[in-house]
N, C-alpha and C positions, 0 to 999 in steps of 0.2 A: 629743814623743807623741801621735800619735792616740787620743781614743777613740770615733772614727766604729762599732766597735763594741761597745761594751759594754750590756748587756742594765742599764737601769734597772731598782734593786728592785721598787720601788714599782708600776710595770707590771706584773713578777712576780709583784707579791702581787694583784694586783685581777685577772690573769687567773686564779687560783688560786680565789680567795673564790669570783669565777665557776664555772667550772669543780664550787668542793664545792656550790652556789646551782643548777646543772643535776640535780647527782645527790639531790638534797632534792627536786628537784619529785613529784608524785606518778607511778607511773607511766603510766601511758595521755600523761601530757603527755610524757615527758624520751623517751616515745621518739616520738613525733612532732618534739621543737625534734631531736636525732639524729635522727630522716628528710631533714630540712630542714638540719640541715648536711651530712650526707650529698650530698644532693642541688645543695648549692652549691660543692663540690671537683668530685662529680664532673661531665662531662653524660649526661644521657637523652635519647637523641637531638633532641636541641636544642630541649626546653625549657626553662626558665626552674627553679629551683627551688617555683616558687610552679605552677607549671604542673603542675609532677610530682604533690604534693602532694595537685594538684583530685584531678589525674586518678585516682592511689592509695583518695584516700578519699568521688572521687564527690562531690565541691563544688564550689563555685564560686570565684575567686585569692583574688573579694574578701573570702569567706569565707575562706581561709585565710591572710589575710594578717591582716585580724583575731587571729585563734585565735593567730599567732606572735607578732604581739604583743603580745597577751595573756598568751603563755608568755615574752614578753620581759621582760618585763614580774614576774612570777613570779619571774625569778629575778633581779631586779632589785633585791627585793627579803629578798629572798634573806641576796643578798650585800651587804645591809649587816648585815647579824646577824650 
């Protein structure tokens, strides 16, 4: 019997912790991060997710990258709790 399709419970718990952490973010950061996640999933006129957010908020791609990295750090910290 092969277990190739078995989901690791530890991996599932980590995803659950991360999802819970995202819900604990301040509302502004949560909305930005959700827009980023959706931009990663859908194509936006051939633009990268960072470019989509840069256009949406009128800021540079570097500022978007720093913002997303900061939010991602917040998520990691919240998921450790």
